[in-house]
KERO-440052 format. One record per residue (C-alpha): z, x, y; residue in one letter. Coordinates in Angstrom, 1 decimal, decimal comma. Layout:
! KERO-440052
<r><pz>Z</pz><px>X</px><py>Y</py><residu>A</residu></r>
...
END
This chain:
! KERO-440052
<r><pz>174,2</pz><px>156,4</px><py>207,6</py><residu>X</residu></r>
<r><pz>176,9</pz><px>157,6</px><py>210,0</py><residu>X</residu></r>
<r><pz>179,4</pz><px>155,7</px><py>212,0</py><residu>X</residu></r>
<r><pz>177,5</pz><px>156,1</px><py>215,2</py><residu>X</residu></r>
<r><pz>174,3</pz><px>154,8</px><py>213,6</py><residu>X</residu></r>
<r><pz>176,2</pz><px>151,8</px><py>212,2</py><residu>X</residu></r>
<r><pz>177,7</pz><px>151,0</px><py>215,6</py><residu>X</residu></r>
<r><pz>174,4</pz><px>151,2</px><py>217,4</py><residu>X</residu></r>
<r><pz>172,7</pz><px>149,2</px><py>214,7</py><residu>X</residu></r>
<r><pz>175,3</pz><px>146,5</px><py>214,9</py><residu>X</residu></r>
<r><pz>175,0</pz><px>146,4</px><py>218,7</py><residu>X</residu></r>
<r><pz>171,2</pz><px>146,0</px><py>218,5</py><residu>X</residu></r>
<r><pz>171,4</pz><px>143,4</px><py>215,7</py><residu>X</residu></r>
<r><pz>173,8</pz><px>141,3</px><py>217,8</py><residu>X</residu></r>
<r><pz>171,5</pz><px>141,6</px><py>220,8</py><residu>X</residu></r>
<r><pz>174,2</pz><px>143,3</px><py>222,9</py><residu>X</residu></r>
<r><pz>173,2</pz><px>145,9</px><py>225,4</py><residu>X</residu></r>
<r><pz>174,9</pz><px>149,2</px><py>225,9</py><residu>X</residu></r>
<r><pz>175,7</pz><px>148,1</px><py>229,4</py><residu>X</residu></r>
<r><pz>177,6</pz><px>145,1</px><py>228,0</py><residu>X</residu></r>
<r><pz>179,5</pz><px>147,3</px><py>225,6</py><residu>X</residu></r>
<r><pz>180,3</pz><px>149,6</px><py>228,5</py><residu>X</residu></r>
<r><pz>181,6</pz><px>146,7</px><py>230,6</py><residu>X</residu></r>
<r><pz>183,8</pz><px>145,4</px><py>227,8</py><residu>X</residu></r>
<r><pz>185,3</pz><px>148,9</px><py>227,0</py><residu>X</residu></r>
<r><pz>185,3</pz><px>150,8</px><py>230,3</py><residu>X</residu></r>
<r><pz>183,0</pz><px>153,4</px><py>228,8</py><residu>X</residu></r>
<r><pz>179,9</pz><px>154,6</px><py>230,7</py><residu>X</residu></r>
<r><pz>176,6</pz><px>153,2</px><py>229,7</py><residu>X</residu></r>
<r><pz>175,0</pz><px>156,6</px><py>230,0</py><residu>X</residu></r>
<r><pz>177,7</pz><px>158,0</px><py>227,6</py><residu>X</residu></r>
<r><pz>177,0</pz><px>155,3</px><py>225,1</py><residu>X</residu></r>
<r><pz>173,3</pz><px>156,0</px><py>225,1</py><residu>X</residu></r>
<r><pz>173,9</pz><px>159,8</px><py>224,8</py><residu>X</residu></r>
<r><pz>176,2</pz><px>159,2</px><py>221,8</py><residu>X</residu></r>
<r><pz>173,7</pz><px>156,9</px><py>220,1</py><residu>X</residu></r>
<r><pz>170,9</pz><px>159,4</px><py>220,6</py><residu>X</residu></r>
<r><pz>173,0</pz><px>162,3</px><py>219,3</py><residu>X</residu></r>
<r><pz>173,2</pz><px>164,2</px><py>222,6</py><residu>X</residu></r>
<r><pz>176,9</pz><px>163,8</px><py>222,8</py><residu>X</residu></r>
<r><pz>179,7</pz><px>164,0</px><py>220,2</py><residu>X</residu></r>
<r><pz>182,2</pz><px>161,3</px><py>220,8</py><residu>X</residu></r>
<r><pz>185,9</pz><px>161,4</px><py>220,0</py><residu>X</residu></r>
<r><pz>187,4</pz><px>159,1</px><py>217,5</py><residu>X</residu></r>
<r><pz>189,0</pz><px>157,2</px><py>220,4</py><residu>X</residu></r>
<r><pz>185,6</pz><px>156,7</px><py>222,0</py><residu>X</residu></r>
<r><pz>184,1</pz><px>155,4</px><py>218,7</py><residu>X</residu></r>
<r><pz>187,0</pz><px>153,0</px><py>218,3</py><residu>X</residu></r>
<r><pz>186,6</pz><px>151,7</px><py>221,8</py><residu>X</residu></r>
<r><pz>182,8</pz><px>151,2</px><py>221,3</py><residu>X</residu></r>
<r><pz>183,4</pz><px>149,5</px><py>218,0</py><residu>X</residu></r>
<r><pz>186,1</pz><px>147,2</px><py>219,5</py><residu>X</residu></r>
<r><pz>183,6</pz><px>146,3</px><py>222,3</py><residu>X</residu></r>
<r><pz>181,4</pz><px>144,8</px><py>219,5</py><residu>X</residu></r>
<r><pz>184,3</pz><px>143,2</px><py>217,7</py><residu>X</residu></r>
<r><pz>184,3</pz><px>145,9</px><py>215,0</py><residu>X</residu></r>
<r><pz>187,0</pz><px>148,1</px><py>213,6</py><residu>X</residu></r>
<r><pz>186,7</pz><px>151,6</px><py>212,2</py><residu>X</residu></r>
<r><pz>188,2</pz><px>151,8</px><py>208,8</py><residu>X</residu></r>
<r><pz>189,0</pz><px>154,8</px><py>206,7</py><residu>X</residu></r>
<r><pz>188,6</pz><px>154,1</px><py>203,0</py><residu>X</residu></r>
<r><pz>189,7</pz><px>156,3</px><py>200,2</py><residu>X</residu></r>
<r><pz>187,0</pz><px>156,1</px><py>197,5</py><residu>X</residu></r>
<r><pz>188,3</pz><px>159,0</px><py>195,5</py><residu>X</residu></r>
<r><pz>185,6</pz><px>160,8</px><py>193,5</py><residu>X</residu></r>
<r><pz>183,1</pz><px>158,0</px><py>194,0</py><residu>X</residu></r>
<r><pz>179,9</pz><px>158,3</px><py>196,0</py><residu>X</residu></r>
<r><pz>178,0</pz><px>155,9</px><py>198,2</py><residu>X</residu></r>
<r><pz>174,6</pz><px>154,5</px><py>197,2</py><residu>X</residu></r>
<r><pz>173,3</pz><px>156,3</px><py>200,3</py><residu>X</residu></r>
<r><pz>174,6</pz><px>159,6</px><py>198,8</py><residu>X</residu></r>
<r><pz>172,8</pz><px>158,9</px><py>195,5</py><residu>X</residu></r>
<r><pz>169,6</pz><px>158,1</px><py>197,3</py><residu>X</residu></r>
<r><pz>169,7</pz><px>161,6</px><py>198,9</py><residu>X</residu></r>
<r><pz>170,1</pz><px>163,2</px><py>195,5</py><residu>X</residu></r>
<r><pz>167,3</pz><px>161,1</px><py>194,0</py><residu>X</residu></r>
<r><pz>165,1</pz><px>161,9</px><py>197,0</py><residu>X</residu></r>
<r><pz>165,7</pz><px>165,7</px><py>196,6</py><residu>X</residu></r>
<r><pz>164,9</pz><px>165,6</px><py>192,8</py><residu>X</residu></r>
<r><pz>161,9</pz><px>163,3</px><py>193,4</py><residu>X</residu></r>
<r><pz>160,5</pz><px>165,7</px><py>196,0</py><residu>X</residu></r>
<r><pz>160,8</pz><px>168,5</px><py>193,5</py><residu>X</residu></r>
<r><pz>159,1</pz><px>166,6</px><py>190,7</py><residu>X</residu></r>
<r><pz>162,3</pz><px>166,5</px><py>188,7</py><residu>X</residu></r>
<r><pz>162,1</pz><px>162,9</px><py>187,4</py><residu>X</residu></r>
<r><pz>164,6</pz><px>163,5</px><py>184,6</py><residu>X</residu></r>
<r><pz>167,3</pz><px>164,6</px><py>187,1</py><residu>X</residu></r>
<r><pz>166,4</pz><px>161,7</px><py>189,5</py><residu>X</residu></r>
<r><pz>166,8</pz><px>159,3</px><py>186,6</py><residu>X</residu></r>
<r><pz>170,1</pz><px>160,8</px><py>185,6</py><residu>X</residu></r>
<r><pz>171,4</pz><px>160,5</px><py>189,2</py><residu>X</residu></r>
<r><pz>170,3</pz><px>156,8</px><py>189,1</py><residu>X</residu></r>
<r><pz>172,2</pz><px>156,3</px><py>185,8</py><residu>X</residu></r>
<r><pz>175,3</pz><px>158,0</px><py>187,2</py><residu>X</residu></r>
<r><pz>175,2</pz><px>155,5</px><py>190,1</py><residu>X</residu></r>
<r><pz>174,8</pz><px>152,7</px><py>187,5</py><residu>X</residu></r>
<r><pz>177,9</pz><px>153,8</px><py>185,6</py><residu>X</residu></r>
<r><pz>179,9</pz><px>154,2</px><py>188,8</py><residu>X</residu></r>
<r><pz>179,0</pz><px>150,6</px><py>190,0</py><residu>X</residu></r>
<r><pz>179,6</pz><px>149,2</px><py>186,5</py><residu>X</residu></r>
<r><pz>183,2</pz><px>150,6</px><py>186,4</py><residu>X</residu></r>
<r><pz>184,2</pz><px>149,9</px><py>190,0</py><residu>X</residu></r>
<r><pz>186,0</pz><px>146,8</px><py>191,1</py><residu>X</residu></r>
<r><pz>184,0</pz><px>144,3</px><py>193,3</py><residu>X</residu></r>
<r><pz>185,7</pz><px>145,4</px><py>196,5</py><residu>X</residu></r>
<r><pz>184,8</pz><px>149,1</px><py>195,9</py><residu>X</residu></r>
<r><pz>181,3</pz><px>148,1</px><py>194,9</py><residu>X</residu></r>
<r><pz>180,8</pz><px>146,4</px><py>198,2</py><residu>X</residu></r>
<r><pz>182,1</pz><px>149,4</px><py>200,1</py><residu>X</residu></r>
<r><pz>179,9</pz><px>151,8</px><py>198,2</py><residu>X</residu></r>
<r><pz>176,8</pz><px>149,7</px><py>198,7</py><residu>X</residu></r>
<r><pz>177,1</pz><px>148,4</px><py>202,2</py><residu>X</residu></r>
<r><pz>175,4</pz><px>151,3</px><py>204,0</py><residu>X</residu></r>
<r><pz>171,6</pz><px>151,2</px><py>203,5</py><residu>X</residu></r>
<r><pz>170,3</pz><px>154,3</px><py>201,9</py><residu>X</residu></r>
<r><pz>167,5</pz><px>156,2</px><py>203,5</py><residu>X</residu></r>
<r><pz>164,1</pz><px>155,4</px><py>202,1</py><residu>X</residu></r>
<r><pz>163,1</pz><px>157,5</px><py>199,0</py><residu>X</residu></r>
<r><pz>159,9</pz><px>156,0</px><py>197,6</py><residu>X</residu></r>
<r><pz>158,9</pz><px>152,3</px><py>197,3</py><residu>X</residu></r>
<r><pz>159,7</pz><px>152,5</px><py>193,6</py><residu>X</residu></r>
<r><pz>163,1</pz><px>154,2</px><py>193,9</py><residu>X</residu></r>
<r><pz>164,1</pz><px>152,0</px><py>196,9</py><residu>X</residu></r>
<r><pz>163,3</pz><px>148,9</px><py>194,7</py><residu>X</residu></r>
<r><pz>165,2</pz><px>150,4</px><py>191,7</py><residu>X</residu></r>
<r><pz>168,3</pz><px>151,1</px><py>193,9</py><residu>X</residu></r>
<r><pz>168,2</pz><px>147,6</px><py>195,4</py><residu>X</residu></r>
<r><pz>167,8</pz><px>146,0</px><py>192,0</py><residu>X</residu></r>
<r><pz>170,7</pz><px>148,0</px><py>190,5</py><residu>X</residu></r>
<r><pz>173,0</pz><px>147,1</px><py>193,4</py><residu>X</residu></r>
<r><pz>172,1</pz><px>143,4</px><py>193,3</py><residu>X</residu></r>
<r><pz>172,5</pz><px>143,3</px><py>189,5</py><residu>X</residu></r>
<r><pz>175,9</pz><px>145,0</px><py>189,4</py><residu>X</residu></r>
<r><pz>177,3</pz><px>143,1</px><py>192,4</py><residu>X</residu></r>
<r><pz>176,2</pz><px>139,7</px><py>191,1</py><residu>X</residu></r>
<r><pz>178,0</pz><px>140,5</px><py>187,8</py><residu>X</residu></r>
<r><pz>181,2</pz><px>140,5</px><py>189,8</py><residu>X</residu></r>
<r><pz>180,3</pz><px>137,7</px><py>192,2</py><residu>X</residu></r>
<r><pz>180,4</pz><px>140,2</px><py>195,1</py><residu>X</residu></r>
<r><pz>178,4</pz><px>139,7</px><py>198,3</py><residu>X</residu></r>
<r><pz>175,0</pz><px>141,4</px><py>198,4</py><residu>X</residu></r>
<r><pz>174,2</pz><px>143,7</px><py>201,3</py><residu>X</residu></r>
<r><pz>171,5</pz><px>142,7</px><py>203,7</py><residu>X</residu></r>
<r><pz>169,4</pz><px>145,8</px><py>202,9</py><residu>X</residu></r>
<r><pz>169,3</pz><px>144,8</px><py>199,2</py><residu>X</residu></r>
<r><pz>168,1</pz><px>141,3</px><py>200,0</py><residu>X</residu></r>
<r><pz>165,4</pz><px>142,6</px><py>202,3</py><residu>X</residu></r>
<r><pz>164,0</pz><px>144,9</px><py>199,6</py><residu>X</residu></r>
<r><pz>161,2</pz><px>142,9</px><py>197,9</py><residu>X</residu></r>
<r><pz>160,1</pz><px>145,7</px><py>195,7</py><residu>X</residu></r>
<r><pz>156,5</pz><px>146,5</px><py>194,6</py><residu>X</residu></r>
<r><pz>153,6</pz><px>144,5</px><py>195,8</py><residu>X</residu></r>
<r><pz>151,9</pz><px>144,6</px><py>192,4</py><residu>X</residu></r>
<r><pz>152,4</pz><px>146,0</px><py>188,9</py><residu>X</residu></r>
<r><pz>155,5</pz><px>147,5</px><py>187,6</py><residu>X</residu></r>
<r><pz>157,3</pz><px>150,9</px><py>187,5</py><residu>X</residu></r>
<r><pz>159,6</pz><px>152,5</px><py>185,0</py><residu>X</residu></r>
<r><pz>162,1</pz><px>155,2</px><py>186,1</py><residu>X</residu></r>
<r><pz>161,4</pz><px>158,2</px><py>183,9</py><residu>X</residu></r>
<r><pz>159,1</pz><px>156,4</px><py>181,4</py><residu>X</residu></r>
<r><pz>158,6</pz><px>159,7</px><py>179,5</py><residu>X</residu></r>
<r><pz>161,8</pz><px>159,1</px><py>177,6</py><residu>X</residu></r>
<r><pz>160,7</pz><px>155,8</px><py>176,1</py><residu>X</residu></r>
<r><pz>159,0</pz><px>155,5</px><py>172,8</py><residu>X</residu></r>
<r><pz>158,1</pz><px>151,8</px><py>173,3</py><residu>X</residu></r>
<r><pz>157,4</pz><px>149,7</px><py>176,4</py><residu>X</residu></r>
<r><pz>160,3</pz><px>147,8</px><py>177,8</py><residu>X</residu></r>
<r><pz>160,6</pz><px>144,1</px><py>176,8</py><residu>X</residu></r>
<r><pz>160,2</pz><px>142,2</px><py>180,0</py><residu>X</residu></r>
<r><pz>162,6</pz><px>139,5</px><py>178,8</py><residu>X</residu></r>
<r><pz>165,4</pz><px>142,1</px><py>178,6</py><residu>X</residu></r>
<r><pz>164,8</pz><px>143,4</px><py>182,2</py><residu>X</residu></r>
<r><pz>167,4</pz><px>141,9</px><py>184,5</py><residu>X</residu></r>
<r><pz>166,1</pz><px>139,5</px><py>187,1</py><residu>X</residu></r>
<r><pz>166,9</pz><px>141,7</px><py>190,2</py><residu>X</residu></r>
<r><pz>164,8</pz><px>144,5</px><py>188,7</py><residu>X</residu></r>
<r><pz>162,0</pz><px>142,2</px><py>187,3</py><residu>X</residu></r>
<r><pz>161,5</pz><px>140,5</px><py>190,7</py><residu>X</residu></r>
<r><pz>161,0</pz><px>143,9</px><py>192,3</py><residu>X</residu></r>
<r><pz>158,6</pz><px>145,2</px><py>189,6</py><residu>X</residu></r>
<r><pz>161,1</pz><px>147,7</px><py>188,1</py><residu>X</residu></r>
<r><pz>161,0</pz><px>147,7</px><py>184,3</py><residu>X</residu></r>
<r><pz>164,4</pz><px>148,9</px><py>183,0</py><residu>X</residu></r>
<r><pz>166,2</pz><px>146,9</px><py>180,3</py><residu>X</residu></r>
<r><pz>169,8</pz><px>145,8</px><py>180,6</py><residu>X</residu></r>
<r><pz>170,7</pz><px>147,5</px><py>177,4</py><residu>X</residu></r>
<r><pz>169,5</pz><px>150,8</px><py>178,8</py><residu>X</residu></r>
<r><pz>171,8</pz><px>150,3</px><py>181,8</py><residu>X</residu></r>
<r><pz>174,7</pz><px>149,1</px><py>179,7</py><residu>X</residu></r>
<r><pz>174,5</pz><px>152,0</px><py>177,2</py><residu>X</residu></r>
<r><pz>174,6</pz><px>154,6</px><py>180,0</py><residu>X</residu></r>
END
């Protein structure tokens, strides 16, 4: 999710109209709508002014070689669409390793932006992983994770063809189990 989308989403979530942002910032309402709808490319200065009108600040963060959860979701979606479940699972496990090794502050930054929907199962798996890893470091859980309730019924295993036995439900971390995702903590910790 890009900066413009985040600003627009924040505006709507706070119940602030584009006209109110325009009044606060001196920007034109029509320009704000054009920017939000992708019909106009704003300058950094315009984005900073719009953000400031909502009480936000733009912040550049150096995350080095790490990737956002939303980036991993794109990779998983591409593999899933191609029927490459092994590669989708490996991307999921790379995200797992990255989150496990990252300090809490970096975890929060990498997981804040909601990923685009992949499938109900992968969405639940990503939310479960983010919640599990962030709770291990007492980091705040993003809203999109808390809103993801998972599967309505049954359970799902990412890439079950590699297993020789069924997962032990008692070894599945709570954030996964609640969402109907059967993946054992040992599998995640061994990755």
